[in-house]
N, CA, C and O atoms as a GROMACS GRO file, in nm:
protein
  472
    1ALA      N    1  -1.656  -9.860  19.588
    1ALA     CA    2  -1.772  -9.862  19.674
    1ALA      C    3  -1.847  -9.729  19.668
    1ALA      O    4  -1.970  -9.727  19.671
    2ASP      N    5  -1.773  -9.617  19.660
    2ASP     CA    6  -1.839  -9.486  19.656
    2ASP      C    7  -1.916  -9.467  19.526
    2ASP      O    8  -2.024  -9.406  19.526
    3ALA      N    9  -1.863  -9.518  19.416
    3ALA     CA   10  -1.932  -9.508  19.287
    3ALA      C   11  -2.061  -9.590  19.289
    3ALA      O   12  -2.165  -9.543  19.241
    4ILE      N   13  -2.056  -9.710  19.343
    4ILE     CA   14  -2.176  -9.795  19.354
    4ILE      C   15  -2.278  -9.727  19.445
    4ILE      O   16  -2.397  -9.726  19.414
    5ALA      N   17  -2.234  -9.671  19.557
    5ALA     CA   18  -2.324  -9.603  19.649
    5ALA      C   19  -2.393  -9.486  19.580
    5ALA      O   20  -2.511  -9.459  19.605
    6CYS      N   21  -2.322  -9.416  19.494
    6CYS     CA   22  -2.381  -9.305  19.419
    6CYS      C   23  -2.493  -9.354  19.328
    6CYS      O   24  -2.600  -9.294  19.324
    7VAL      N   25  -2.469  -9.462  19.255
    7VAL     CA   26  -2.571  -9.517  19.166
    7VAL      C   27  -2.690  -9.567  19.246
    7VAL      O   28  -2.805  -9.548  19.205
    8GLU      N   29  -2.664  -9.631  19.360
    8GLU     CA   30  -2.775  -9.679  19.443
    8GLU      C   31  -2.857  -9.561  19.498
    8GLU      O   32  -2.979  -9.572  19.508
    9ALA      N   33  -2.792  -9.452  19.534
    9ALA     CA   34  -2.865  -9.334  19.581
    9ALA      C   35  -2.948  -9.273  19.468
    9ALA      O   36  -3.061  -9.230  19.491
   10PHE      N   37  -2.892  -9.270  19.347
   10PHE     CA   38  -2.966  -9.220  19.232
   10PHE      C   39  -3.090  -9.307  19.209
   10PHE      O   40  -3.199  -9.255  19.185
   11SER      N   41  -3.072  -9.439  19.216
   11SER     CA   42  -3.183  -9.532  19.197
   11SER      C   43  -3.292  -9.510  19.301
   11SER      O   44  -3.410  -9.512  19.268
   12ALA      N   45  -3.253  -9.490  19.426
   12ALA     CA   46  -3.351  -9.466  19.532
   12ALA      C   47  -3.429  -9.337  19.504
   12ALA      O   48  -3.551  -9.333  19.525
   13CYS      N   49  -3.361  -9.234  19.458
   13CYS     CA   50  -3.429  -9.109  19.424
   13CYS      C   51  -3.521  -9.128  19.305
   13CYS      O   52  -3.631  -9.074  19.303
   14PHE      N   53  -3.478  -9.205  19.205
   14PHE     CA   54  -3.561  -9.232  19.088
   14PHE      C   55  -3.690  -9.299  19.132
   14PHE      O   56  -3.800  -9.258  19.093
   15ASN      N   57  -3.678  -9.402  19.214
   15ASN     CA   58  -3.797  -9.475  19.259
   15ASN      C   59  -3.884  -9.392  19.353
   15ASN      O   60  -4.004  -9.417  19.365
   16ALA      N   61  -3.825  -9.293  19.419
   16ALA     CA   62  -3.901  -9.201  19.504
   16ALA      C   63  -3.960  -9.085  19.423
   16ALA      O   64  -4.028  -8.998  19.478
   17ARG      N   65  -3.932  -9.086  19.293
   17ARG     CA   66  -3.981  -8.981  19.202
   17ARG      C   67  -3.929  -8.844  19.244
   17ARG      O   68  -4.001  -8.744  19.240
   18ASP      N   69  -3.804  -8.841  19.286
   18ASP     CA   70  -3.739  -8.722  19.341
   18ASP      C   71  -3.641  -8.664  19.238
   18ASP      O   72  -3.524  -8.702  19.236
   19LEU      N   73  -3.689  -8.573  19.154
   19LEU     CA   74  -3.606  -8.516  19.048
   19LEU      C   75  -3.485  -8.440  19.105
   19LEU      O   76  -3.374  -8.455  19.054
   20ALA      N   77  -3.506  -8.361  19.209
   20ALA     CA   78  -3.395  -8.286  19.268
   20ALA      C   79  -3.291  -8.381  19.329
   20ALA      O   80  -3.171  -8.357  19.318
   21GLY      N   81  -3.338  -8.488  19.392
   21GLY     CA   82  -3.246  -8.587  19.447
   21GLY      C   83  -3.166  -8.656  19.340
   21GLY      O   84  -3.047  -8.684  19.358
   22MET      N   85  -3.230  -8.684  19.226
   22MET     CA   86  -3.158  -8.744  19.114
   22MET      C   87  -3.049  -8.649  19.065
   22MET      O   88  -2.934  -8.689  19.046
   23ASP      N   89  -3.086  -8.522  19.046
   23ASP     CA   90  -2.988  -8.423  18.999
   23ASP      C   91  -2.871  -8.412  19.096
   23ASP      O   92  -2.758  -8.388  19.053
   24ALA      N   93  -2.896  -8.428  19.225
   24ALA     CA   94  -2.790  -8.418  19.325
   24ALA      C   95  -2.688  -8.530  19.313
   24ALA      O   96  -2.578  -8.520  19.368
   25ARG      N   97  -2.722  -8.638  19.243
   25ARG     CA   98  -2.629  -8.750  19.224
   25ARG      C   99  -2.558  -8.742  19.089
   25ARG      O  100  -2.484  -8.833  19.054
   26LEU      N  101  -2.580  -8.635  19.013
   26LEU     CA  102  -2.516  -8.616  18.884
   26LEU      C  103  -2.405  -8.512  18.893
   26LEU      O  104  -2.407  -8.425  18.981
   27HIS      N  105  -2.309  -8.522  18.802
   27HIS     CA  106  -2.212  -8.414  18.781
   27HIS      C  107  -2.253  -8.342  18.653
   27HIS      O  108  -2.299  -8.404  18.557
   28PHE      N  109  -2.235  -8.211  18.654
   28PHE     CA  110  -2.268  -8.128  18.538
   28PHE      C  111  -2.141  -8.061  18.488
   28PHE      O  112  -2.058  -8.020  18.568
   29PRO      N  113  -2.125  -8.048  18.355
   29PRO     CA  114  -2.222  -8.096  18.258
   29PRO      C  115  -2.237  -8.248  18.264
   29PRO      O  116  -2.141  -8.321  18.289
   30HIS      N  117  -2.360  -8.292  18.242
   30HIS     CA  118  -2.393  -8.434  18.244
   30HIS      C  119  -2.419  -8.478  18.101
   30HIS      O  120  -2.491  -8.411  18.026
   31ILE      N  121  -2.359  -8.590  18.062
   31ILE     CA  122  -2.363  -8.635  17.924
   31ILE      C  123  -2.449  -8.760  17.913
   31ILE      O  124  -2.433  -8.856  17.988
   32ILE      N  125  -2.542  -8.758  17.817
   32ILE     CA  126  -2.626  -8.874  17.790
   32ILE      C  127  -2.614  -8.905  17.641
   32ILE      O  128  -2.635  -8.819  17.557
   33LEU      N  129  -2.580  -9.029  17.611
   33LEU     CA  130  -2.579  -9.077  17.473
   33LEU      C  131  -2.694  -9.175  17.462
   33LEU      O  132  -2.684  -9.290  17.505
   34SER      N  133  -2.804  -9.128  17.404
   34SER     CA  134  -2.925  -9.208  17.391
   34SER      C  135  -2.936  -9.252  17.246
   34SER      O  136  -2.968  -9.172  17.157
   35GLY      N  137  -2.908  -9.382  17.222
   35GLY     CA  138  -2.898  -9.427  17.084
   35GLY      C  139  -2.780  -9.355  17.020
   35GLY      O  140  -2.666  -9.368  17.064
   36GLU      N  141  -2.808  -9.279  16.915
   36GLU     CA  142  -2.704  -9.201  16.849
   36GLU      C  143  -2.714  -9.053  16.882
   36GLU      O  144  -2.638  -8.972  16.830
   37LYS      N  145  -2.810  -9.018  16.970
   37LYS     CA  146  -2.832  -8.877  17.004
   37LYS      C  147  -2.754  -8.839  17.129
   37LYS      O  148  -2.771  -8.900  17.234
   38LEU      N  149  -2.670  -8.738  17.116
   38LEU     CA  150  -2.591  -8.688  17.227
   38LEU      C  151  -2.664  -8.571  17.292
   38LEU      O  152  -2.702  -8.475  17.225
   39MET      N  153  -2.682  -8.580  17.425
   39MET     CA  154  -2.742  -8.471  17.500
   39MET      C  155  -2.645  -8.430  17.609
   39MET      O  156  -2.585  -8.514  17.676
   40ILE      N  157  -2.631  -8.301  17.627
   40ILE     CA  158  -2.546  -8.249  17.733
   40ILE      C  159  -2.632  -8.157  17.819
   40ILE      O  160  -2.682  -8.054  17.774
   41TRP      N  161  -2.647  -8.197  17.944
   41TRP     CA  162  -2.720  -8.115  18.041
   41TRP      C  163  -2.617  -8.029  18.112
   41TRP      O  164  -2.534  -8.080  18.187
   42GLU      N  165  -2.622  -7.901  18.090
   42GLU     CA  166  -2.526  -7.809  18.152
   42GLU      C  167  -2.556  -7.785  18.299
   42GLU      O  168  -2.466  -7.760  18.378
   43THR      N  169  -2.685  -7.791  18.336
   43THR     CA  170  -2.727  -7.759  18.472
   43THR      C  171  -2.834  -7.858  18.517
   43THR      O  172  -2.893  -7.928  18.435
   44PRO      N  173  -2.859  -7.864  18.647
   44PRO     CA  174  -2.971  -7.946  18.696
   44PRO      C  175  -3.104  -7.894  18.644
   44PRO      O  176  -3.113  -7.784  18.589
   45GLY      N  177  -3.208  -7.975  18.663
   45GLY     CA  178  -3.344  -7.932  18.628
   45GLY      C  179  -3.382  -7.955  18.483
   45GLY      O  180  -3.470  -7.887  18.431
   46GLN      N  181  -3.317  -8.048  18.417
   46GLN     CA  182  -3.344  -8.072  18.275
   46GLN      C  183  -3.468  -8.157  18.250
   46GLN      O  184  -3.528  -8.147  18.143
   47LEU      N  185  -3.506  -8.240  18.346
   47LEU     CA  186  -3.627  -8.320  18.329
   47LEU      C  187  -3.749  -8.237  18.370
   47LEU      O  188  -3.746  -8.168  18.472
   48PRO      N  189  -3.855  -8.242  18.292
   48PRO     CA  190  -3.974  -8.165  18.328
   48PRO      C  191  -4.042  -8.223  18.451
   48PRO      O  192  -4.027  -8.342  18.481
   49SER      N  193  -4.117  -8.140  18.522
   49SER     CA  194  -4.188  -8.186  18.641
   49SER      C  195  -4.289  -8.296  18.608
   49SER      O  196  -4.331  -8.371  18.696
   50SER      N  197  -4.326  -8.305  18.481
   50SER     CA  198  -4.422  -8.409  18.437
   50SER      C  199  -4.353  -8.541  18.402
   50SER      O  200  -4.419  -8.634  18.357
   51PHE      N  201  -4.221  -8.552  18.423
   51PHE     CA  202  -4.148  -8.672  18.382
   51PHE      C  203  -4.210  -8.799  18.439
   51PHE      O  204  -4.241  -8.891  18.363
   52PHE      N  205  -4.227  -8.805  18.570
   52PHE     CA  206  -4.280  -8.928  18.630
   52PHE      C  207  -4.429  -8.948  18.600
   52PHE      O  208  -4.467  -9.060  18.566
   53PRO      N  209  -4.514  -8.845  18.611
   53PRO     CA  210  -4.654  -8.867  18.571
   53PRO      C  211  -4.667  -8.914  18.425
   53PRO      O  212  -4.750  -9.000  18.395
   54ASP      N  213  -4.584  -8.860  18.336
   54ASP     CA  214  -4.588  -8.903  18.196
   54ASP      C  215  -4.541  -9.047  18.181
   54ASP      O  216  -4.601  -9.125  18.106
   55LEU      N  217  -4.434  -9.084  18.253
   55LEU     CA  218  -4.382  -9.220  18.247
   55LEU      C  219  -4.486  -9.320  18.298
   55LEU      O  220  -4.506  -9.426  18.238
   56ILE      N  221  -4.552  -9.285  18.407
   56ILE     CA  222  -4.654  -9.373  18.464
   56ILE      C  223  -4.773  -9.386  18.369
   56ILE      O  224  -4.822  -9.497  18.346
   57ALA      N  225  -4.819  -9.274  18.315
   57ALA     CA  226  -4.935  -9.276  18.226
   57ALA      C  227  -4.906  -9.353  18.097
   57ALA      O  228  -4.993  -9.424  18.046
   58SER      N  229  -4.785  -9.338  18.044
   58SER     CA  230  -4.756  -9.400  17.914
   58SER      C  231  -4.715  -9.546  17.923
   58SER      O  232  -4.729  -9.620  17.825
   59THR      N  233  -4.663  -9.590  18.040
   59THR     CA  234  -4.610  -9.727  18.047
   59THR      C  235  -4.664  -9.809  18.163
   59THR      O  236  -4.653  -9.932  18.161
   60GLY      N  237  -4.721  -9.745  18.263
   60GLY     CA  238  -4.762  -9.817  18.384
   60GLY      C  239  -4.647  -9.838  18.480
   60GLY      O  240  -4.658  -9.919  18.572
   61TRP      N  241  -4.536  -9.765  18.460
   61TRP     CA  242  -4.419  -9.779  18.546
   61TRP      C  243  -4.453  -9.756  18.692
   61TRP      O  244  -4.531  -9.667  18.727
   62ASP      N  245  -4.393  -9.840  18.778
   62ASP     CA  246  -4.406  -9.823  18.923
   62ASP      C  247  -4.271  -9.804  18.989
   62ASP      O  248  -4.257  -9.722  19.080
   63ARG      N  249  -4.170  -9.879  18.942
   63ARG     CA  250  -4.036  -9.869  18.998
   63ARG      C  251  -3.935  -9.930  18.902
   63ARG      O  252  -3.970 -10.008  18.814
   64SER      N  253  -3.810  -9.892  18.923
   64SER     CA  254  -3.700  -9.952  18.848
   64SER      C  255  -3.621 -10.041  18.941
   64SER      O  256  -3.602 -10.010  19.059
   65VAL      N  257  -3.574 -10.153  18.887
   65VAL     CA  258  -3.498 -10.250  18.966
   65VAL      C  259  -3.361 -10.264  18.901
   65VAL      O  260  -3.350 -10.293  18.782
   66TYR      N  261  -3.257 -10.245  18.981
   66TYR     CA  262  -3.121 -10.258  18.932
   66TYR      C  263  -3.071 -10.398  18.967
   66TYR      O  264  -3.037 -10.426  19.082
   67GLN      N  265  -3.068 -10.487  18.866
   67GLN     CA  266  -3.030 -10.626  18.889
   67GLN      C  267  -2.881 -10.641  18.915
   67GLN      O  268  -2.840 -10.720  19.001
   68ASN      N  269  -2.800 -10.566  18.842
   68ASN     CA  270  -2.656 -10.584  18.850
   68ASN      C  271  -2.589 -10.456  18.803
   68ASN      O  272  -2.644 -10.386  18.718
   69LYS      N  273  -2.473 -10.425  18.857
   69LYS     CA  274  -2.399 -10.307  18.815
   69LYS      C  275  -2.250 -10.330  18.834
   69LYS      O  276  -2.186 -10.260  18.913
   70PRO      N  277  -2.194 -10.428  18.762
   70PRO     CA  278  -2.052 -10.455  18.781
   70PRO      C  279  -1.964 -10.342  18.727
   70PRO      O  280  -1.995 -10.281  18.625
   71ALA      N  281  -1.855 -10.317  18.797
   71ALA     CA  282  -1.754 -10.224  18.748
   71ALA      C  283  -1.674 -10.294  18.639
   71ALA      O  284  -1.628 -10.406  18.658
   72ILE      N  285  -1.659 -10.228  18.526
   72ILE     CA  286  -1.584 -10.288  18.416
   72ILE      C  287  -1.452 -10.216  18.388
   72ILE      O  288  -1.366 -10.267  18.318
   73LEU      N  289  -1.438 -10.097  18.445
   73LEU     CA  290  -1.313 -10.022  18.436
   73LEU      C  291  -1.305  -9.933  18.560
   73LEU      O  292  -1.398  -9.856  18.587
   74VAL      N  293  -1.195  -9.944  18.633
   74VAL     CA  294  -1.185  -9.872  18.760
   74VAL      C  295  -1.052  -9.798  18.766
   74VAL      O  296  -0.946  -9.854  18.738
   75SER      N  297  -1.060  -9.671  18.804
   75SER     CA  298  -0.941  -9.594  18.838
   75SER      C  299  -0.975  -9.519  18.967
   75SER      O  300  -1.090  -9.522  19.011
   76PRO      N  301  -0.878  -9.452  19.028
   76PRO     CA  302  -0.906  -9.391  19.158
   76PRO      C  303  -1.020  -9.290  19.160
   76PRO      O  304  -1.087  -9.277  19.263
   77ARG      N  305  -1.046  -9.220  19.050
   77ARG     CA  306  -1.150  -9.116  19.050
   77ARG      C  307  -1.254  -9.134  18.941
   77ARG      O  308  -1.333  -9.044  18.915
   78LYS      N  309  -1.254  -9.253  18.876
   78LYS     CA  310  -1.352  -9.278  18.770
   78LYS      C  311  -1.382  -9.427  18.763
   78LYS      O  312  -1.290  -9.510  18.765
   79VAL      N  313  -1.512  -9.461  18.756
   79VAL     CA  314  -1.554  -9.600  18.748
   79VAL      C  315  -1.656  -9.613  18.636
   79VAL      O  316  -1.754  -9.538  18.632
   80HIS      N  317  -1.634  -9.708  18.547
   80HIS     CA  318  -1.731  -9.741  18.443
   80HIS      C  319  -1.811  -9.861  18.491
   80HIS      O  320  -1.754  -9.963  18.528
   81LEU      N  321  -1.943  -9.849  18.491
   81LEU     CA  322  -2.031  -9.956  18.536
   81LEU      C  323  -2.120 -10.002  18.423
   81LEU      O  324  -2.168  -9.920  18.344
   82LEU      N  325  -2.144 -10.131  18.415
   82LEU     CA  326  -2.241 -10.186  18.322
   82LEU      C  327  -2.370 -10.205  18.402
   82LEU      O  328  -2.385 -10.304  18.474
   83VAL      N  329  -2.461 -10.111  18.389
   83VAL     CA  330  -2.583 -10.108  18.471
   83VAL      C  331  -2.693 -10.188  18.401
   83VAL      O  332  -2.733 -10.156  18.289
   84ASP      N  333  -2.739 -10.291  18.468
   84ASP     CA  334  -2.846 -10.379  18.419
   84ASP      C  335  -2.970 -10.351  18.504
   84ASP      O  336  -2.974 -10.384  18.622
   85ASP      N  337  -3.070 -10.289  18.442
   85ASP     CA  338  -3.189 -10.253  18.518
   85ASP      C  339  -3.315 -10.276  18.437
   85ASP      O  340  -3.310 -10.290  18.314
   86SER      N  341  -3.426 -10.278  18.507
   86SER     CA  342  -3.554 -10.291  18.439
   86SER      C  343  -3.651 -10.188  18.495
   86SER      O  344  -3.640 -10.146  18.610
   87ARG      N  345  -3.744 -10.150  18.411
   87ARG     CA  346  -3.857 -10.067  18.454
   87ARG      C  347  -3.975 -10.162  18.472
   87ARG      O  348  -4.012 -10.235  18.380
   88ASN      N  349  -4.033 -10.159  18.591
   88ASN     CA  350  -4.135 -10.258  18.627
   88ASN      C  351  -4.268 -10.192  18.661
   88ASN      O  352  -4.273 -10.076  18.703
   89ARG      N  353  -4.375 -10.268  18.641
   89ARG     CA  354  -4.508 -10.228  18.686
   89ARG      C  355  -4.525 -10.269  18.833
   89ARG      O  356  -4.440 -10.339  18.888
   90SER      N  357  -4.633 -10.225  18.895
   90SER     CA  358  -4.656 -10.254  19.037
   90SER      C  359  -4.672 -10.404  19.064
   90SER      O  360  -4.646 -10.449  19.176
   91ASP      N  361  -4.714 -10.481  18.964
   91ASP     CA  362  -4.728 -10.626  18.983
   91ASP      C  363  -4.596 -10.701  18.963
   91ASP      O  364  -4.591 -10.824  18.971
   92GLY      N  365  -4.488 -10.625  18.937
   92GLY     CA  366  -4.356 -10.685  18.918
   92GLY      C  367  -4.323 -10.721  18.775
   92GLY      O  368  -4.209 -10.757  18.746
   93SER      N  369  -4.420 -10.711  18.685
   93SER     CA  370  -4.391 -10.742  18.545
   93SER      C  371  -4.298 -10.636  18.487
   93SER      O  372  -4.303 -10.519  18.524
   94ILE      N  373  -4.214 -10.680  18.395
   94ILE     CA  374  -4.111 -10.593  18.336
   94ILE      C  375  -4.166 -10.524  18.213
   94ILE      O  376  -4.220 -10.588  18.122
   95ILE      N  377  -4.152 -10.392  18.210
   95ILE     CA  378  -4.190 -10.312  18.093
   95ILE      C  379  -4.076 -10.314  17.992
   95ILE      O  380  -4.095 -10.348  17.876
   96THR      N  381  -3.957 -10.277  18.039
   96THR     CA  382  -3.837 -10.278  17.956
   96THR      C  383  -3.718 -10.317  18.042
   96THR      O  384  -3.719 -10.298  18.164
   97ARG      N  385  -3.616 -10.371  17.977
   97ARG     CA  386  -3.491 -10.406  18.045
   97ARG      C  387  -3.378 -10.342  17.968
   97ARG      O  388  -3.378 -10.339  17.845
   98HIS      N  389  -3.280 -10.290  18.042
   98HIS     CA  390  -3.170 -10.216  17.980
   98HIS      C  391  -3.036 -10.262  18.035
   98HIS      O  392  -3.024 -10.300  18.151
   99ARG      N  393  -2.936 -10.259  17.950
   99ARG     CA  394  -2.796 -10.275  17.991
   99ARG      C  395  -2.723 -10.155  17.934
   99ARG      O  396  -2.707 -10.141  17.813
  100ASN      N  397  -2.678 -10.068  18.025
  100ASN     CA  398  -2.620  -9.941  17.985
  100ASN      C  399  -2.486  -9.917  18.052
  100ASN      O  400  -2.456  -9.973  18.157
  101LEU      N  401  -2.407  -9.833  17.988
  101LEU     CA  402  -2.279  -9.793  18.044
  101LEU      C  403  -2.298  -9.661  18.118
  101LEU      O  404  -2.346  -9.563  18.061
  102TRP      N  405  -2.261  -9.659  18.244
  102TRP     CA  406  -2.264  -9.537  18.325
  102TRP      C  407  -2.122  -9.510  18.372
  102TRP      O  408  -2.050  -9.602  18.410
  103ILE      N  409  -2.082  -9.384  18.368
  103ILE     CA  410  -1.950  -9.345  18.415
  103ILE      C  411  -1.970  -9.255  18.536
  103ILE      O  412  -2.037  -9.152  18.529
  104VAL      N  413  -1.910  -9.296  18.648
  104VAL     CA  414  -1.923  -9.225  18.775
  104VAL      C  415  -1.785  -9.168  18.809
  104VAL      O  416  -1.685  -9.240  18.805
  105THR      N  417  -1.781  -9.039  18.842
  105THR     CA  418  -1.653  -8.974  18.868
  105THR      C  419  -1.654  -8.904  19.003
  105THR      O  420  -1.759  -8.867  19.056
  106GLU      N  421  -1.534  -8.887  19.057
  106GLU     CA  422  -1.518  -8.806  19.177
  106GLU      C  423  -1.467  -8.669  19.135
  106GLU      O  424  -1.360  -8.656  19.075
  107GLU      N  425  -1.545  -8.568  19.167
  107GLU     CA  426  -1.508  -8.430  19.136
  107GLU      C  427  -1.535  -8.346  19.260
  107GLU      O  428  -1.642  -8.355  19.319
  108ASN      N  429  -1.438  -8.266  19.298
  108ASN     CA  430  -1.453  -8.181  19.417
  108ASN      C  431  -1.494  -8.261  19.540
  108ASN      O  432  -1.582  -8.220  19.616
  109ALA      N  433  -1.429  -8.376  19.557
  109ALA     CA  434  -1.449  -8.464  19.674
  109ALA      C  435  -1.591  -8.521  19.681
  109ALA      O  436  -1.638  -8.556  19.790
  110ARG      N  437  -1.660  -8.531  19.567
  110ARG     CA  438  -1.796  -8.588  19.564
  110ARG      C  439  -1.808  -8.680  19.444
  110ARG      O  440  -1.770  -8.643  19.333
  111TRP      N  441  -1.863  -8.800  19.466
  111TRP     CA  442  -1.890  -8.893  19.357
  111TRP      C  443  -2.025  -8.860  19.293
  111TRP      O  444  -2.123  -8.835  19.363
  112GLY      N  445  -2.028  -8.859  19.160
  112GLY     CA  446  -2.151  -8.831  19.088
  112GLY      C  447  -2.149  -8.901  18.952
  112GLY      O  448  -2.043  -8.937  18.901
  113ILE      N  449  -2.265  -8.918  18.896
  113ILE     CA  450  -2.276  -8.982  18.764
  113ILE      C  451  -2.249  -8.875  18.659
  113ILE      O  452  -2.319  -8.774  18.652
  114LYS      N  453  -2.146  -8.897  18.579
  114LYS     CA  454  -2.103  -8.800  18.478
  114LYS      C  455  -2.161  -8.828  18.342
  114LYS      O  456  -2.194  -8.736  18.267
  115GLN      N  457  -2.175  -8.957  18.310
  115GLN     CA  458  -2.219  -8.993  18.175
  115GLN      C  459  -2.300  -9.121  18.179
  115GLN      O  460  -2.270  -9.213  18.255
  116ARG      N  461  -2.406  -9.124  18.096
  116ARG     CA  462  -2.486  -9.245  18.080
  116ARG      C  463  -2.506  -9.269  17.931
  116ARG      O  464  -2.526  -9.176  17.854
  117SER      N  465  -2.500  -9.396  17.892
  117SER     CA  466  -2.522  -9.434  17.754
  117SER      C  467  -2.634  -9.536  17.749
  117SER      O  468  -2.629  -9.640  17.815
  118TYR      N  469  -2.737  -9.504  17.670
  118TYR     CA  470  -2.854  -9.591  17.658
  118TYR      C  471  -2.866  -9.644  17.517
  118TYR      O  472  -2.959  -9.719  17.487
   0.00000   0.00000   0.00000
């Protein structure tokens, strides 16, 4: 439940265009495997302040909708989730849909997203 709550809080921050709030739901170093490219964010603040204005201008994005996020592997301090989400325009039409693996861990008594694979 804590891992799901962490992802839901991250999603709320994403839709609120709150970069600092998003970073607060991550653990660092934070690992992203985008296609075949591995990125490691050592510290918060890796997304530019233009991230959301650029996303809106280039795609018409208004919000992301998380359709499903079942846990596929669970241990006491680590949960692997298959996150099914879409990026939508204000009229509800879907720009893109994704099914990604997210790993949420408990570190120092706090749940955070440690790794995402796109």
